[in-house]
Phi, psi and omega in degrees: 000144179288151174258148178221147171282154181300324179296326177293319177297320178300318180294318179299315179298314182295320180295338180262014173097004180244087186305121186225135179235154182264132177235098182126183183301144180271089184263167174266133178236154185240346186201168175246141180209172178287162177303321183289321188259353183296148177230184181304135179086009179241152179249142179233191182208158174227108176244338181250117181304341179304332186257015185296331179296336180289344177299325185295334185245356183295148176253013180296149176287329182207157181226132172278123184205165177285166174301147176092352177271116183284138180257148173295163178302136176086356180254118177284157178240137169256108187272125181209143178295332182235083183301327182295319178293317181296319181291332175299316178297323178294319179296316179299318183291315187272330184249327183069181178269165182303134176267129183269147172301154181251103178260341196065217170258101187296141175293343180268000170276146176262116182232120178298142181303331182280351179288147178246121185250130182286178180292149176057030177291149184230090188245121191281162169302139177088357174278151179235128177239116188277189188290142172061022174284146172239121179244128185286183182290144170070020180280149175240124181234117187278170179302146176084357179282148174233122178247112190283174184308135171065014176293145175245122180243127182286193182280147170059036176273155178232122175244111181284172189307138172068026170280140178238127174242112183290168184306142171073002180282162186231128173248134178285199179276146175058036175276135175242127179233123184273169193306140172082359181277153183232130179246122171089020173290165180297138174282173181279079184243103181220138177260130178287134176219111186054241180253024180233172177240129179256124182293132175268124178304131179268089191271356181271203182206182179235143180236127179249125184285178180295148171060027174274140172238128184241126184288190183282146172059040173262159179222123180241109184294146166286158179283152171297312172223147183078223185213150166272139184231138169241117188290157182301141177081359181284144182236131178246138168281204183272155172056064177239134181242126178244120184286165186294137177080004180285145177243116177253127184285181182286153170060034174274160176229112177251119195285311181163155182053052184238140175237131176239119184286172187296149173064019172284156177235114182251128183287193181275151175053044177265134177250126177237118182279172192298152176060035179250160179223149177235127182289167180288150176061026180257145177252125176247121186287176180296148172061025177279145172242127178249119182288162184300147178060036178258155175237110182271111184246357180221162177304146180238127182288155181304141174082354183283153169246123186234158183203151171102180179224110355290150184294138176216175182311134195297324178296314178296319181297319180294321177297322178296318179297316179296323178296318179297321179297332180274352184305316180303319178293320180293319178299316178300318181294318179298318178298320178295318179295321177297320178296315179296321179294320177298319178295321180294318178298318180298319179294321178296318179296319179296318179294326180292327180292328182270000000 
Protein backbone atom coordinates (compact mmCIF):
# COMPACT_ATOMS: atom_id res chain seq x y z
CA UNK A 1 0.00 0.00 0.00
CA UNK A 2 1.28 3.53 -0.72
CA UNK A 3 2.30 5.81 2.12
CA UNK A 4 1.19 9.43 2.34
CA UNK A 5 1.94 12.33 4.62
CA UNK A 6 -1.04 13.78 6.45
CA UNK A 7 -0.59 17.08 4.60
CA UNK A 8 -0.88 15.16 1.31
CA UNK A 9 -4.14 13.55 2.45
CA UNK A 10 -5.49 16.97 3.41
CA UNK A 11 -4.71 18.27 -0.07
CA UNK A 12 -6.33 15.26 -1.75
CA UNK A 13 -9.50 15.69 0.32
CA UNK A 14 -9.61 19.43 -0.33
CA UNK A 15 -9.02 18.99 -4.07
CA UNK A 16 -12.05 16.69 -4.15
CA UNK A 17 -14.33 19.24 -2.50
CA UNK A 18 -13.94 18.28 1.17
CA UNK A 19 -11.90 21.11 2.71
CA UNK A 20 -9.53 19.50 5.22
CA UNK A 21 -6.80 21.05 7.39
CA UNK A 22 -4.06 19.49 9.50
CA UNK A 23 -3.92 20.13 13.24
CA UNK A 24 -0.75 18.57 14.68
CA UNK A 25 2.48 16.96 13.43
CA UNK A 26 2.66 16.06 9.73
CA UNK A 27 3.30 12.32 9.94
CA UNK A 28 3.43 9.58 7.33
CA UNK A 29 0.55 7.06 7.36
CA UNK A 30 0.16 3.82 5.45
CA UNK A 31 -3.42 2.66 6.10
CA UNK A 32 -6.88 3.48 7.45
CA UNK A 33 -8.40 1.63 10.39
CA UNK A 34 -11.06 1.93 13.08
CA UNK A 35 -10.38 3.85 16.27
CA UNK A 36 -10.35 0.58 18.19
CA UNK A 37 -8.05 -1.37 15.86
CA UNK A 38 -5.76 1.36 14.52
CA UNK A 39 -2.04 1.12 15.26
CA UNK A 40 1.04 3.26 14.70
CA UNK A 41 1.18 4.65 11.20
CA UNK A 42 -2.56 4.40 10.61
CA UNK A 43 -5.24 7.08 10.32
CA UNK A 44 -8.78 6.74 11.70
CA UNK A 45 -11.91 8.88 11.85
CA UNK A 46 -14.71 10.03 14.13
CA UNK A 47 -18.02 10.87 12.48
CA UNK A 48 -20.43 9.45 15.07
CA UNK A 49 -20.27 11.04 18.56
CA UNK A 50 -21.24 7.62 19.96
CA UNK A 51 -17.60 6.55 19.56
CA UNK A 52 -15.93 9.64 21.04
CA UNK A 53 -14.82 7.67 24.12
CA UNK A 54 -12.60 5.55 21.85
CA UNK A 55 -10.37 8.57 21.21
CA UNK A 56 -8.85 8.18 24.68
CA UNK A 57 -7.48 4.71 23.89
CA UNK A 58 -6.85 4.80 20.14
CA UNK A 59 -3.34 4.13 18.89
CA UNK A 60 -3.96 5.85 15.57
CA UNK A 61 -1.39 8.37 14.39
CA UNK A 62 -4.15 10.73 13.29
CA UNK A 63 -7.92 11.01 13.34
CA UNK A 64 -10.24 12.73 10.87
CA UNK A 65 -12.76 14.73 12.92
CA UNK A 66 -14.75 17.94 12.97
CA UNK A 67 -13.53 21.14 14.60
CA UNK A 68 -13.87 21.19 18.37
CA UNK A 69 -13.12 17.50 18.93
CA UNK A 70 -10.14 17.28 21.30
CA UNK A 71 -7.39 14.81 20.45
CA UNK A 72 -5.19 12.91 22.90
CA UNK A 73 -1.53 13.91 23.13
CA UNK A 74 0.48 12.77 20.13
CA UNK A 75 -2.55 12.26 17.85
CA UNK A 76 -2.85 14.64 14.92
CA UNK A 77 -6.24 15.78 13.67
CA UNK A 78 -7.44 16.19 10.10
CA UNK A 79 -10.25 18.73 10.46
CA UNK A 80 -13.15 18.42 8.06
CA UNK A 81 -16.86 19.27 8.23
CA UNK A 82 -17.65 15.84 6.80
CA UNK A 83 -15.23 13.28 8.32
CA UNK A 84 -16.97 10.38 6.60
CA UNK A 85 -16.36 11.88 3.16
CA UNK A 86 -12.75 12.76 4.00
CA UNK A 87 -11.94 9.28 5.30
CA UNK A 88 -13.47 7.84 2.14
CA UNK A 89 -10.92 9.79 0.11
CA UNK A 90 -8.17 8.53 2.45
CA UNK A 91 -9.29 4.90 1.97
CA UNK A 92 -9.30 5.33 -1.80
CA UNK A 93 -5.82 6.89 -1.68
CA UNK A 94 -4.17 4.41 0.71
CA UNK A 95 -6.02 1.19 -0.11
CA UNK A 96 -7.54 1.71 -3.54
CA UNK A 97 -10.22 -0.51 -5.03
CA UNK A 98 -10.02 -4.30 -5.35
CA UNK A 99 -7.53 -5.47 -7.97
CA UNK A 100 -8.89 -8.25 -10.17
CA UNK A 101 -6.91 -11.25 -11.40
CA UNK A 102 -5.86 -10.99 -15.04
CA UNK A 103 -7.12 -13.92 -17.11
CA UNK A 104 -7.65 -12.16 -20.40
CA UNK A 105 -10.22 -14.33 -22.15
CA UNK A 106 -9.38 -17.69 -20.61
CA UNK A 107 -9.25 -20.75 -22.84
CA UNK A 108 -11.05 -22.55 -20.00
CA UNK A 109 -14.08 -20.26 -20.24
CA UNK A 110 -16.92 -21.52 -22.45
CA UNK A 111 -17.88 -18.83 -24.96
CA UNK A 112 -20.34 -19.46 -27.77
CA UNK A 113 -18.91 -18.51 -31.18
CA UNK A 114 -21.78 -16.05 -31.79
CA UNK A 115 -20.95 -14.03 -28.66
CA UNK A 116 -19.20 -10.68 -29.14
CA UNK A 117 -16.54 -9.84 -26.56
CA UNK A 118 -15.24 -6.28 -26.15
CA UNK A 119 -11.67 -5.08 -25.85
CA UNK A 120 -9.63 -5.86 -22.72
CA UNK A 121 -12.21 -8.36 -21.51
CA UNK A 122 -11.21 -10.37 -18.46
CA UNK A 123 -13.15 -13.64 -18.45
CA UNK A 124 -12.16 -16.33 -15.94
CA UNK A 125 -11.86 -20.07 -16.30
CA UNK A 126 -15.22 -21.70 -15.69
CA UNK A 127 -17.32 -18.76 -16.86
CA UNK A 128 -20.01 -19.42 -19.47
CA UNK A 129 -21.09 -16.93 -22.14
CA UNK A 130 -24.07 -18.13 -24.19
CA UNK A 131 -25.17 -17.45 -27.76
CA UNK A 132 -25.51 -13.93 -29.21
CA UNK A 133 -24.28 -12.25 -26.02
CA UNK A 134 -22.60 -8.85 -26.32
CA UNK A 135 -20.05 -7.98 -23.62
CA UNK A 136 -18.58 -4.47 -23.57
CA UNK A 137 -15.02 -3.29 -23.20
CA UNK A 138 -13.07 -3.87 -20.01
CA UNK A 139 -15.54 -6.25 -18.32
CA UNK A 140 -14.44 -8.73 -15.66
CA UNK A 141 -16.38 -11.99 -15.31
CA UNK A 142 -15.35 -14.34 -12.50
CA UNK A 143 -15.48 -18.17 -12.38
CA UNK A 144 -18.88 -19.79 -12.22
CA UNK A 145 -20.75 -16.95 -13.89
CA UNK A 146 -23.40 -17.70 -16.51
CA UNK A 147 -24.41 -15.04 -19.04
CA UNK A 148 -27.50 -16.24 -20.91
CA UNK A 149 -28.56 -16.00 -24.53
CA UNK A 150 -28.79 -12.52 -26.07
CA UNK A 151 -27.74 -10.72 -22.88
CA UNK A 152 -26.24 -7.25 -23.33
CA UNK A 153 -23.48 -6.26 -20.90
CA UNK A 154 -22.12 -2.70 -21.00
CA UNK A 155 -18.55 -1.49 -20.58
CA UNK A 156 -16.42 -2.02 -17.44
CA UNK A 157 -18.90 -4.29 -15.65
CA UNK A 158 -17.84 -6.71 -12.91
CA UNK A 159 -19.61 -10.02 -12.30
CA UNK A 160 -18.26 -11.75 -9.22
CA UNK A 161 -18.25 -15.59 -8.84
CA UNK A 162 -21.48 -17.46 -9.52
CA UNK A 163 -23.51 -14.54 -10.81
CA UNK A 164 -26.26 -15.59 -13.23
CA UNK A 165 -27.77 -13.29 -15.84
CA UNK A 166 -30.74 -14.91 -17.60
CA UNK A 167 -31.50 -14.60 -21.30
CA UNK A 168 -32.33 -11.23 -22.88
CA UNK A 169 -31.44 -9.11 -19.84
CA UNK A 170 -29.50 -5.85 -20.18
CA UNK A 171 -26.74 -4.48 -17.95
CA UNK A 172 -25.61 -0.88 -18.37
CA UNK A 173 -22.06 0.44 -18.04
CA UNK A 174 -19.98 0.00 -14.86
CA UNK A 175 -22.46 -2.39 -13.25
CA UNK A 176 -21.09 -4.46 -10.35
CA UNK A 177 -22.89 -7.63 -9.25
CA UNK A 178 -21.62 -9.57 -6.25
CA UNK A 179 -21.48 -13.32 -5.76
CA UNK A 180 -24.58 -15.44 -5.90
CA UNK A 181 -26.93 -12.83 -7.33
CA UNK A 182 -29.36 -13.64 -10.13
CA UNK A 183 -30.70 -11.22 -12.71
CA UNK A 184 -33.81 -12.02 -14.72
CA UNK A 185 -35.06 -15.26 -13.16
CA UNK A 186 -38.77 -16.00 -13.52
CA UNK A 187 -41.04 -14.00 -11.28
CA UNK A 188 -43.75 -15.53 -9.12
CA UNK A 189 -46.33 -15.67 -11.89
CA UNK A 190 -49.07 -18.27 -11.51
CA UNK A 191 -52.75 -18.22 -12.40
CA UNK A 192 -55.14 -19.96 -10.00
CA UNK A 193 -57.26 -22.66 -11.60
CA UNK A 194 -59.54 -24.64 -9.34
CA UNK A 195 -57.16 -25.99 -6.68
CA UNK A 196 -54.01 -25.74 -8.80
CA UNK A 197 -51.60 -23.09 -10.07
CA UNK A 198 -50.83 -22.64 -13.78
CA UNK A 199 -47.44 -21.10 -14.55
CA UNK A 200 -47.62 -17.87 -16.56
CA UNK A 201 -44.74 -17.59 -19.03
CA UNK A 202 -42.41 -14.81 -17.93
CA UNK A 203 -41.91 -13.26 -21.36
CA UNK A 204 -40.27 -10.02 -20.24
CA UNK A 205 -36.74 -9.19 -19.15
CA UNK A 206 -34.74 -7.10 -16.65
CA UNK A 207 -32.73 -3.93 -17.27
CA UNK A 208 -30.00 -2.71 -14.93
CA UNK A 209 -28.91 0.93 -15.39
CA UNK A 210 -25.43 2.42 -15.41
CA UNK A 211 -23.31 2.51 -12.23
CA UNK A 212 -25.58 0.13 -10.30
CA UNK A 213 -24.01 -2.07 -7.61
CA UNK A 214 -25.88 -5.16 -6.47
CA UNK A 215 -24.82 -7.03 -3.33
CA UNK A 216 -24.50 -10.76 -2.75
CA UNK A 217 -27.43 -13.18 -3.05
CA UNK A 218 -29.90 -10.74 -4.57
CA UNK A 219 -32.64 -11.75 -7.01
CA UNK A 220 -34.20 -9.44 -9.58
CA UNK A 221 -37.15 -11.02 -11.39
CA UNK A 222 -37.70 -10.58 -15.09
CA UNK A 223 -41.06 -9.03 -15.95
CA UNK A 224 -44.04 -11.13 -16.97
CA UNK A 225 -44.43 -8.70 -19.88
CA UNK A 226 -42.27 -5.67 -20.56
CA UNK A 227 -39.35 -5.17 -18.22
CA UNK A 228 -38.19 -4.88 -14.64
CA UNK A 229 -35.96 -1.81 -14.20
CA UNK A 230 -33.23 -0.79 -11.76
CA UNK A 231 -32.32 2.88 -12.28
CA UNK A 232 -28.83 4.20 -12.83
CA UNK A 233 -26.71 4.83 -9.75
CA UNK A 234 -28.83 2.66 -7.45
CA UNK A 235 -27.02 0.60 -4.80
CA UNK A 236 -28.26 -2.66 -3.27
CA UNK A 237 -26.95 -4.40 -0.17
CA UNK A 238 -27.15 -8.17 0.27
CA UNK A 239 -30.21 -10.42 0.06
CA UNK A 240 -32.61 -8.13 -1.78
CA UNK A 241 -35.53 -9.44 -3.84
CA UNK A 242 -37.18 -7.34 -6.55
CA UNK A 243 -40.45 -8.68 -7.93
CA UNK A 244 -41.38 -8.91 -11.59
CA UNK A 245 -42.27 -5.72 -13.40
CA UNK A 246 -41.07 -3.44 -10.58
CA UNK A 247 -39.48 -0.10 -11.53
CA UNK A 248 -36.79 1.23 -9.18
CA UNK A 249 -35.66 4.78 -9.88
CA UNK A 250 -32.13 6.19 -10.06
CA UNK A 251 -29.78 6.73 -7.11
CA UNK A 252 -31.75 4.64 -4.62
CA UNK A 253 -30.15 2.91 -1.61
CA UNK A 254 -31.57 -0.45 -0.46
CA UNK A 255 -29.66 -1.55 2.62
CA UNK A 256 -30.25 -5.31 2.88
CA UNK A 257 -32.82 -8.04 3.59
CA UNK A 258 -35.41 -6.11 1.59
CA UNK A 259 -38.28 -7.41 -0.50
CA UNK A 260 -40.17 -5.40 -3.10
CA UNK A 261 -43.19 -7.16 -4.58
CA UNK A 262 -44.14 -7.12 -8.25
CA UNK A 263 -45.22 -4.06 -10.23
CA UNK A 264 -44.18 -1.59 -7.53
CA UNK A 265 -42.90 1.83 -8.61
CA UNK A 266 -40.06 3.29 -6.55
CA UNK A 267 -39.03 6.89 -7.25
CA UNK A 268 -35.58 8.40 -7.42
CA UNK A 269 -33.22 8.71 -4.43
CA UNK A 270 -35.33 6.47 -2.20
CA UNK A 271 -33.65 4.92 0.85
CA UNK A 272 -35.03 1.67 2.29
CA UNK A 273 -33.40 0.39 5.48
CA UNK A 274 -32.89 -3.25 6.39
CA UNK A 275 -35.56 -5.90 6.86
CA UNK A 276 -38.23 -3.81 5.15
CA UNK A 277 -40.82 -4.76 2.57
CA UNK A 278 -42.84 -2.96 -0.10
CA UNK A 279 -46.12 -4.43 -1.33
CA UNK A 280 -47.05 -5.05 -4.93
CA UNK A 281 -48.53 -2.34 -7.19
CA UNK A 282 -47.50 0.37 -4.69
CA UNK A 283 -45.98 3.74 -5.65
CA UNK A 284 -43.22 5.21 -3.49
CA UNK A 285 -42.40 8.81 -4.38
CA UNK A 286 -39.03 10.49 -4.86
CA UNK A 287 -36.71 11.08 -1.88
CA UNK A 288 -38.68 8.83 0.47
CA UNK A 289 -36.91 7.23 3.46
CA UNK A 290 -38.23 3.95 4.84
CA UNK A 291 -36.93 3.05 8.30
CA UNK A 292 -35.75 -0.46 9.16
CA UNK A 293 -38.24 -3.30 9.67
CA UNK A 294 -41.05 -1.37 8.02
CA UNK A 295 -43.84 -2.72 5.84
CA UNK A 296 -45.04 -0.36 3.11
CA UNK A 297 -48.61 -1.34 2.25
CA UNK A 298 -49.90 1.92 0.76
CA UNK A 299 -48.59 4.59 -1.62
CA UNK A 300 -46.06 6.98 -0.08
CA UNK A 301 -45.86 10.61 -1.15
CA UNK A 302 -42.55 12.15 -2.25
CA UNK A 303 -40.22 13.31 0.52
CA UNK A 304 -41.90 11.40 3.33
CA UNK A 305 -40.09 9.47 6.07
CA UNK A 306 -42.06 6.40 7.11
CA UNK A 307 -41.72 3.69 9.72
CA UNK A 308 -43.62 0.76 11.16
CA UNK A 309 -45.99 -1.97 10.04
CA UNK A 310 -47.99 -0.81 8.26
CA UNK A 311 -45.58 2.04 7.53
CA UNK A 312 -46.80 5.55 8.29
CA UNK A 313 -45.32 9.01 8.77
CA UNK A 314 -42.35 8.53 11.07
CA UNK A 315 -43.42 10.99 13.79
CA UNK A 316 -46.86 9.41 14.07
CA UNK A 317 -45.36 5.93 13.97
CA UNK A 318 -42.97 6.70 16.82
CA UNK A 319 -45.81 8.06 18.94
CA UNK A 320 -47.72 4.85 18.27
CA UNK A 321 -44.73 2.77 19.34
CA UNK A 322 -44.35 4.77 22.54
CA UNK A 323 -48.05 4.39 23.24
CA UNK A 324 -47.80 0.61 22.85
CA UNK A 325 -44.88 0.52 25.27
CA UNK A 326 -47.04 2.30 27.85
CA UNK A 327 -49.94 -0.12 27.46
CA UNK A 328 -48.93 -2.39 30.39
CA UNK A 329 -48.89 0.62 32.75
CA UNK A 330 -52.18 1.87 31.37
CA UNK A 331 -53.80 -1.54 31.75
CA UNK A 332 -52.57 -1.72 35.32
CA UNK A 333 -53.92 1.78 35.96
CA UNK A 334 -57.31 0.96 34.38
CA UNK A 335 -57.62 -2.13 36.57
CA UNK A 336 -56.81 -0.04 39.63
CA UNK A 337 -59.40 2.55 38.61
CA UNK A 338 -61.99 -0.20 38.06
CA UNK A 339 -61.25 -1.54 41.52
CA UNK A 340 -61.58 1.93 43.07
CA UNK A 341 -64.81 2.54 41.13
CA UNK A 342 -66.28 -0.75 42.40
CA UNK A 343 -65.40 0.22 45.97
CA UNK A 344 -66.98 3.63 45.46
CA UNK A 345 -70.19 2.10 44.09
CA UNK A 346 -70.35 -0.27 47.05
CA UNK A 347 -69.95 2.65 49.42
CA UNK A 348 -72.67 4.64 47.63
CA UNK A 349 -75.04 1.68 47.77
CA UNK A 350 -74.46 1.23 51.52
CA UNK A 351 -75.10 4.94 52.13
CA UNK A 352 -78.29 4.74 50.09
CA UNK A 353 -79.58 1.92 52.30
CA UNK A 354 -79.09 4.00 55.43
